[in-house]
BAPAZA-261111 format. One record per residue (C-alpha): residue in one letter; x, y, z. Coordinates in pm, 1 decimal. Example, Ala and Ser with C-alpha at 12.3 -4.5 7.8 and 13.67 -1.06 7.14 Angstrom:
+-------+----------+----------+----------+
! torti !        x !        y !        z !
+-------+----------+----------+----------+
!     A !   1230.0 !   -450.0 !    780.0 !
!     S !   1367.0 !   -106.0 !    714.0 !
+-------+----------+----------+----------+
***
This chain:
+-------+----------+----------+----------+
! torti !        x !        y !        z !
+-------+----------+----------+----------+
!     M !  12666.7 !  10102.5 !  10789.3 !
!     S !  12467.4 !   9896.9 !  11040.9 !
!     A !  12349.7 !  10218.8 !  11206.7 !
!     Y !  12243.6 !  10356.3 !  10872.6 !
!     I !  12038.2 !  10040.4 !  10813.5 !
!     F !  11898.4 !  10048.3 !  11142.1 !
!     R !  11798.0 !  10414.1 !  11131.6 !
!     R !  11621.5 !  10355.7 !  10766.1 !
!     I !  11445.6 !  10064.1 !  10901.8 !
!     F !  11317.0 !  10261.1 !  11202.2 !
!     Q !  11193.2 !  10530.5 !  10972.0 !
!     S !  11024.1 !  10284.9 !  10729.7 !
!     L !  10840.8 !  10126.7 !  11045.1 !
!     L !  10718.9 !  10473.8 !  11144.9 !
!     L !  10601.8 !  10543.5 !  10785.9 !
!     I !  10415.0 !  10201.1 !  10767.6 !
!     L !  10257.1 !  10303.9 !  11091.8 !
!     G !  10151.7 !  10646.0 !  10955.3 !
!     V !  10007.2 !  10499.7 !  10650.5 !
!     L !   9810.2 !  10249.1 !  10839.1 !
!     V !   9645.9 !  10512.1 !  11073.9 !
!     L !   9596.8 !  10751.4 !  10762.5 !
!     V !   9405.0 !  10475.7 !  10564.5 !
!     F !   9205.0 !  10393.4 !  10872.6 !
!     F !   9075.3 !  10748.8 !  10935.6 !
!     M !   9059.2 !  10875.2 !  10589.4 !
!     V !   8813.1 !  10598.3 !  10506.2 !
!     R !   8591.1 !  10705.6 !  10791.1 !
!     L !   8641.5 !  11083.0 !  10720.2 !
!     T !   8504.2 !  11027.7 !  10348.9 !
!     G !   8158.1 !  10956.6 !  10523.0 !
!     D !   7952.6 !  10665.9 !  10644.8 !
!     P !   8108.8 !  10339.6 !  10450.4 !
!     V !   7772.6 !  10160.9 !  10486.3 !
!     A !   7607.7 !  10418.4 !  10258.8 !
!     L !   7851.1 !  10332.0 !   9988.4 !
!     M !   7781.2 !   9968.1 !  10018.6 !
!     V !   7398.4 !   9935.8 !  10040.1 !
!     S !   7151.9 !  10050.1 !   9780.1 !
!     R !   6944.7 !  10356.8 !   9823.4 !
!     E !   6642.0 !  10160.2 !   9868.6 !
!     A !   6784.9 !   9975.6 !  10178.0 !
!     T !   6584.9 !  10008.1 !  10497.0 !
!     N !   6742.8 !  10148.9 !  10821.6 !
!     E !   6738.9 !   9796.2 !  10974.5 !
!     Q !   6944.3 !   9665.9 !  10674.2 !
!     R !   7192.6 !   9958.5 !  10702.6 !
!     E !   7231.2 !   9879.8 !  11079.3 !
!     A !   7268.6 !   9519.0 !  11007.5 !
!     M !   7561.4 !   9616.4 !  10761.7 !
!     R !   7709.5 !   9835.7 !  11013.9 !
!     V !   7705.1 !   9549.9 !  11288.2 !
!     A !   7852.7 !   9298.2 !  11042.7 !
!     L !   8153.0 !   9533.0 !  10956.2 !
!     G !   8203.5 !   9610.9 !  11337.5 !
!     L !   8131.9 !   9992.8 !  11259.8 !
!     D !   7886.0 !  10008.8 !  11558.1 !
!     R !   8183.9 !   9963.3 !  11804.3 !
!     P !   8377.6 !  10254.8 !  11959.3 !
!     L !   8639.9 !  10401.4 !  11727.9 !
!     I !   8943.0 !  10293.6 !  11943.6 !
!     V !   8797.9 !   9931.3 !  11935.4 !
!     Q !   8775.0 !   9920.2 !  11556.4 !
!     F !   9139.3 !  10061.6 !  11532.9 !
!     G !   9251.5 !   9791.4 !  11760.8 !
!     D !   9083.2 !   9524.2 !  11539.3 !
!     Y !   9202.8 !   9681.0 !  11225.6 !
!     M !   9580.2 !   9682.8 !  11345.6 !
!     G !   9566.6 !   9331.1 !  11484.7 !
!     G !   9416.8 !   9215.0 !  11144.0 !
!     V !   9697.1 !   9382.0 !  10943.0 !
!     L !   9971.0 !   9244.3 !  11178.9 !
!     T !   9830.8 !   8888.0 !  11137.8 !
!     G !   9745.9 !   8906.0 !  10791.6 !
!     N !   9361.5 !   8910.7 !  10818.0 !
!     L !   9268.3 !   9186.0 !  10605.1 !
!     G !   8899.5 !   9090.7 !  10603.8 !
!     Q !   8667.6 !   8974.0 !  10340.9 !
!     S !   8533.5 !   9120.3 !  10031.8 !
!     L !   8168.0 !   9213.9 !  10018.2 !
!     S !   8128.4 !   9173.9 !   9655.1 !
!     L !   8319.3 !   8842.8 !   9589.8 !
!     G !   8260.5 !   8682.6 !   9942.9 !
!     L !   8636.5 !   8573.0 !   9971.6 !
!     P !   8916.5 !   8690.5 !  10197.2 !
!     N !   9088.8 !   8993.8 !  10082.0 !
!     A !   9427.2 !   8836.0 !  10128.4 !
!     T !   9342.6 !   8545.2 !   9917.5 !
!     L !   9216.9 !   8773.5 !   9642.4 !
!     I !   9531.2 !   8982.8 !   9653.0 !
!     G !   9745.9 !   8665.7 !   9647.8 !
!     Q !   9563.5 !   8542.6 !   9328.3 !
!     R !   9599.8 !   8862.2 !   9153.6 !
!     L !   9946.0 !   8948.5 !   9267.9 !
!     P !  10137.7 !   8712.1 !   9022.5 !
!     A !   9996.1 !   8896.4 !   8716.5 !
!     T !  10062.9 !   9248.8 !   8845.5 !
!     F !  10424.7 !   9143.6 !   8915.9 !
!     E !  10457.3 !   8988.0 !   8557.0 !
!     L !  10347.6 !   9305.6 !   8408.0 !
!     A !  10534.3 !   9547.9 !   8643.0 !
!     L !  10867.7 !   9345.6 !   8634.7 !
!     T !  10841.3 !   9296.2 !   8248.4 !
!     S !  10783.6 !   9672.4 !   8191.7 !
!     L !  11101.8 !   9757.9 !   8418.8 !
!     I !  11316.7 !   9510.9 !   8241.7 !
!     V !  11210.8 !   9662.6 !   7890.8 !
!     A !  11260.0 !  10029.6 !   8026.1 !
!     L !  11614.9 !   9929.9 !   8170.5 !
!     A !  11717.4 !   9759.0 !   7838.3 !
!     L !  11623.8 !  10044.2 !   7648.3 !
!     S !  11672.6 !  10358.8 !   7840.7 !
!     I !  12019.0 !  10288.3 !   8000.0 !
!     P !  12210.8 !  10219.9 !   7665.7 !
!     L !  12033.4 !  10527.2 !   7513.0 !
!     G !  12098.8 !  10734.0 !   7789.5 !
!     V !  12453.4 !  10641.2 !   7850.7 !
!     L !  12539.3 !  10668.9 !   7482.9 !
!     G !  12365.2 !  10992.8 !   7444.0 !
!     G !  12579.2 !  11125.9 !   7733.6 !
!     M !  12904.9 !  11005.8 !   7587.0 !
!     H !  12821.5 !  11126.7 !   7235.4 !
!     P !  12623.4 !  11445.3 !   7266.9 !
!     G !  12476.9 !  11568.5 !   6944.2 !
!     S !  12512.7 !  11234.9 !   6770.2 !
!     P !  12200.6 !  11049.4 !   6599.4 !
!     V !  12195.3 !  10819.9 !   6918.0 !
!     D !  12176.7 !  11120.3 !   7143.2 !
!     W !  11914.2 !  11272.7 !   6924.5 !
!     L !  11702.4 !  10947.8 !   6954.8 !
!     G !  11768.8 !  10913.3 !   7343.5 !
!     R !  11617.5 !  11278.4 !   7381.6 !
!     T !  11338.2 !  11216.1 !   7150.0 !
!     V !  11244.7 !  10891.1 !   7339.0 !
!     G !  11283.7 !  11062.3 !   7676.4 !
!     L !  11062.2 !  11353.9 !   7569.7 !
!     A !  10785.4 !  11117.3 !   7447.4 !
!     G !  10796.0 !  10919.1 !   7764.0 !
!     Q !  10750.4 !  11221.1 !   7970.0 !
!     T !  10469.4 !  11384.3 !   7770.5 !
!     I !  10264.2 !  11093.3 !   7635.9 !
!     H !   9997.2 !  10954.7 !   7878.7 !
!     S !   9997.5 !  10600.3 !   7928.5 !
!     V !   9611.3 !  10559.5 !   7911.1 !
!     W !   9602.1 !  10734.2 !   7578.8 !
!     L !   9897.1 !  10556.4 !   7455.9 !
!     S !   9706.7 !  10233.6 !   7555.2 !
!     M !   9401.6 !  10310.0 !   7337.1 !
!     I !   9618.7 !  10410.1 !   7035.2 !
!     L !   9805.8 !  10074.8 !   7070.0 !
!     I !   9488.1 !   9878.7 !   7091.7 !
!     L !   9329.6 !  10092.2 !   6799.4 !
!     I !   9633.5 !  10006.0 !   6566.4 !
!     F !   9776.1 !   9665.4 !   6640.2 !
!     A !   9465.4 !   9513.7 !   6793.8 !
!     V !   9180.7 !   9642.6 !   6596.1 !
!     Q !   9326.2 !   9748.7 !   6268.0 !
!     L !   9604.4 !   9519.2 !   6210.9 !
!     R !   9486.3 !   9235.9 !   6446.7 !
!     W !   9840.4 !   9147.6 !   6526.7 !
!     L !   9808.2 !   9143.4 !   6903.0 !
!     P !   9526.1 !   9070.3 !   7160.6 !
!     S !   9369.3 !   9375.9 !   7311.2 !
!     F !   9278.7 !   9227.3 !   7642.3 !
!     G !   9337.0 !   8927.9 !   7876.6 !
!     R !   9635.6 !   8743.2 !   7992.0 !
!     D !   9702.4 !   8450.5 !   7763.1 !
!     G !  10044.2 !   8392.7 !   7643.9 !
!     W !  10325.7 !   8638.8 !   7578.6 !
!     E !  10139.2 !   8811.0 !   7295.3 !
!     S !   9901.8 !   8957.0 !   7550.0 !
!     L !  10190.1 !   9102.7 !   7750.9 !
!     I !  10332.6 !   9316.3 !   7469.3 !
!     L !  10091.0 !   9595.5 !   7453.4 !
!     P !  10044.8 !   9661.0 !   7820.5 !
!     T !  10427.6 !   9647.0 !   7869.9 !
!     I !  10473.4 !   9920.7 !   7593.5 !
!     A !  10199.4 !  10135.8 !   7768.5 !
!     L !  10350.7 !  10100.3 !   8113.6 !
!     S !  10713.6 !  10108.4 !   8038.1 !
!     L !  10713.2 !  10430.8 !   7838.0 !
!     G !  10698.5 !  10664.7 !   8137.2 !
!     S !  10987.4 !  10503.0 !   8306.5 !
!     I !  11197.3 !  10488.6 !   7970.6 !
!     G !  11155.8 !  10864.9 !   7929.8 !
!     Q !  11270.0 !  10934.1 !   8278.3 !
!     L !  11553.3 !  10707.1 !   8298.8 !
!     V !  11682.5 !  10803.6 !   7961.7 !
!     R !  11703.5 !  11168.7 !   8052.8 !
!     L !  11847.0 !  11099.1 !   8404.4 !
!     A !  12140.8 !  10865.7 !   8271.8 !
!     R !  12198.8 !  11123.0 !   7992.3 !
!     S !  12243.7 !  11418.0 !   8214.7 !
!     T !  12427.9 !  11214.8 !   8476.6 !
!     V !  12691.9 !  11113.4 !   8225.4 !
!     L !  12724.0 !  11439.0 !   8090.6 !
!     E !  12770.1 !  11579.3 !   8457.2 !
!     V !  13024.1 !  11316.6 !   8550.1 !
!     R !  13243.5 !  11354.5 !   8239.4 !
!     R !  13303.3 !  11720.7 !   8340.2 !
!     E !  13456.7 !  11614.6 !   8687.0 !
!     N !  13818.9 !  11650.4 !   8754.3 !
!     F !  13875.3 !  11268.8 !   8842.0 !
!     V !  13771.0 !  11176.8 !   8487.3 !
!     R !  14001.0 !  11427.7 !   8330.0 !
!     T !  14280.6 !  11308.7 !   8533.1 !
!     A !  14217.7 !  10960.1 !   8420.3 !
!     H !  14227.3 !  11066.2 !   8074.2 !
!     A !  14552.1 !  11247.2 !   8129.2 !
!     K !  14706.0 !  10946.0 !   8273.9 !
!     G !  14651.1 !  10782.9 !   7935.2 !
!     M !  14363.3 !  10541.9 !   8032.4 !
!     S !  14138.1 !  10432.7 !   7729.5 !
!     G !  13790.8 !  10583.1 !   7687.7 !
!     Q !  13659.8 !  10245.2 !   7739.0 !
!     R !  13830.3 !  10192.1 !   8061.1 !
!     V !  13733.3 !  10531.0 !   8188.2 !
!     A !  13363.8 !  10468.2 !   8100.2 !
!     F !  13366.5 !  10137.9 !   8305.1 !
!     S !  13582.4 !  10226.7 !   8583.6 !
!     H !  13494.6 !  10579.9 !   8673.0 !
!     I !  13177.5 !  10716.4 !   8469.8 !
!     A !  12951.3 !  10395.8 !   8502.2 !
!     P !  12972.2 !  10353.7 !   8907.6 !
!     N !  12881.8 !  10718.0 !   8932.4 !
!     V !  12593.7 !  10687.7 !   8696.6 !
!     A !  12477.8 !  10385.5 !   8878.8 !
!     I !  12404.8 !  10566.6 !   9208.9 !
!     P !  12135.8 !  10803.1 !   9105.5 !
!     L !  11992.1 !  10535.6 !   8875.8 !
!     I !  11928.2 !  10307.5 !   9177.3 !
!     S !  11685.9 !  10514.0 !   9359.4 !
!     V !  11504.6 !  10602.7 !   9027.0 !
!     I !  11489.8 !  10212.7 !   8939.7 !
!     G !  11325.8 !  10149.5 !   9274.0 !
!     I !  11090.2 !  10431.5 !   9240.6 !
!     G !  11020.8 !  10315.4 !   8879.8 !
!     F !  10917.8 !   9975.0 !   8994.7 !
!     T !  10678.6 !  10099.8 !   9255.2 !
!     Y !  10514.8 !  10325.4 !   8986.8 !
!     S !  10478.3 !  10028.3 !   8765.7 !
!     L !  10308.2 !   9847.6 !   9044.6 !
!     G !  10076.4 !  10164.6 !   9109.0 !
!     G !  10034.7 !  10274.6 !   8741.2 !
!     S !   9923.4 !   9922.0 !   8646.2 !
!     V !   9593.4 !  10025.6 !   8807.1 !
!     Y !   9514.4 !  10219.3 !   8498.1 !
!     I !   9669.9 !   9995.0 !   8234.5 !
!     E !   9517.7 !   9685.4 !   8376.6 !
!     S !   9183.8 !   9816.9 !   8355.9 !
!     V !   9214.8 !   9925.5 !   7983.3 !
!     F !   9367.3 !   9587.9 !   7874.3 !
!     S !   9149.3 !   9364.1 !   8125.8 !
!     W !   9473.8 !   9231.0 !   8264.9 !
!     P !   9366.2 !   9020.0 !   8571.1 !
!     G !   9625.8 !   9186.9 !   8811.2 !
!     L !   9561.7 !   9403.8 !   9125.2 !
!     G !   9480.3 !   9698.7 !   8912.3 !
!     S !   9162.1 !   9555.8 !   8765.0 !
!     L !   9073.3 !   9410.8 !   9096.3 !
!     L !   9094.6 !   9760.6 !   9266.0 !
!     S !   8913.0 !   9930.6 !   8973.7 !
!     N !   8628.0 !   9660.0 !   9027.4 !
!     A !   8626.6 !   9695.7 !   9386.2 !
!     I !   8585.6 !  10072.1 !   9353.7 !
!     G !   8295.0 !  10025.8 !   9121.8 !
!     D !   8130.9 !   9777.3 !   9353.7 !
!     S !   8176.5 !  10001.7 !   9650.1 !
!     D !   8362.4 !   9695.8 !   9805.4 !
!     F !   8519.6 !   9922.8 !  10102.1 !
!     P !   8704.0 !   9631.1 !  10278.1 !
!     L !   8872.5 !   9521.0 !   9948.8 !
!     V !   8965.6 !   9866.5 !   9848.3 !
!     Q !   9130.0 !   9946.5 !  10186.6 !
!     S !   9319.4 !   9600.1 !  10170.6 !
!     I !   9463.0 !   9668.9 !   9829.0 !
!     T !   9561.4 !  10035.1 !   9915.4 !
!     I !   9739.5 !   9918.5 !  10239.1 !
!     F !   9927.8 !   9651.3 !  10040.6 !
!     I !  10054.2 !   9864.0 !   9766.0 !
!     A !  10164.9 !  10122.2 !  10028.6 !
!     L !  10338.0 !   9873.1 !  10238.1 !
!     F !  10500.7 !   9730.8 !   9929.7 !
!     A !  10619.5 !  10068.0 !   9795.4 !
!     I !  10760.1 !  10159.3 !  10145.1 !
!     T !  10959.0 !   9813.7 !  10144.4 !
!     I !  11101.5 !   9886.9 !   9782.6 !
!     N !  11199.1 !  10231.3 !   9905.3 !
!     L !  11382.3 !  10087.4 !  10200.3 !
!     V !  11575.6 !   9832.9 !   9982.9 !
!     T !  11659.0 !  10122.1 !   9762.9 !
!     D !  11796.6 !  10341.5 !  10029.0 !
!     I !  12006.5 !  10051.5 !  10171.8 !
!     L !  12153.5 !   9976.4 !   9824.2 !
!     Y !  12192.6 !  10363.6 !   9774.8 !
!     G !  12408.3 !  10356.2 !  10093.8 !
!     V !  12621.5 !  10065.9 !   9980.6 !
!     F !  12718.4 !  10217.3 !   9660.3 !
!     D !  12767.1 !  10554.3 !   9800.5 !
!     P !  12970.8 !  10590.8 !  10136.6 !
!     R !  12883.4 !  10944.7 !  10167.7 !
!     I !  12519.5 !  10867.0 !  10215.4 !
!     R !  12545.0 !  10611.7 !  10506.9 !
!     Q !  12815.9 !  10847.5 !  10697.7 !
!     R !  12540.7 !  11150.0 !  10727.0 !
+-------+----------+----------+----------+
***
């Protein structure tokens, strides 16, 4: 098990290094960053002053060394539009994003797992029909379109819930629904298909043949095997919620990383966009690492490869 964990950590570190290198060079391959930060009326002297202030006048290898050193020490630079350190801005907006992403994940798990498991245990039943309908809706309805419909119905017409901001639990309801629907659809379909597959396995039939009750078979044999594929999907789902909140936060004016990134792109705040991108990528890699380790804990076949 320790060799498996060490291998996954080493692979994650290589992936992090690759992401950092990719972000550094992709930003510079898209053109002159200074041209995106200054107005069209700026003089050559103003452009050159901006280039010197950002350190873009130095050799590329020196820029890369400063960039890597800043990332390793937590110094992600300073926002051009807000005049504050990027790490400070990310820290201020992170709680709101985590609140929305975690709430969406909890709602998705609470609804999808029972629907998927019950649908797989009782195929063709009303519960199964409901689960398949929810799964199809979650896979086909776009979250941004759903957000607009929710705002139109519950905020504009019925005036039951606020349409923007982060002020109490009421303001969390609509963005949570919009963000969690995609995860609900994916988890329902996966849980249902996994239960149907496991129910046909020989060890389940043997358990029934030995006289074990259906409830005991479900908890002792089916549930552990269903949990294995769900672990990876849950980890990916949380990462998706964190990244997908970029659009949802913009629609609902939720004061998290998503709206901060959207504003930074609109303001051509190159250092802030780069810092948020790096943070989200590092967080996603970390979540995937934890997911892989848990996957190995629950499935011995994985860690023996």
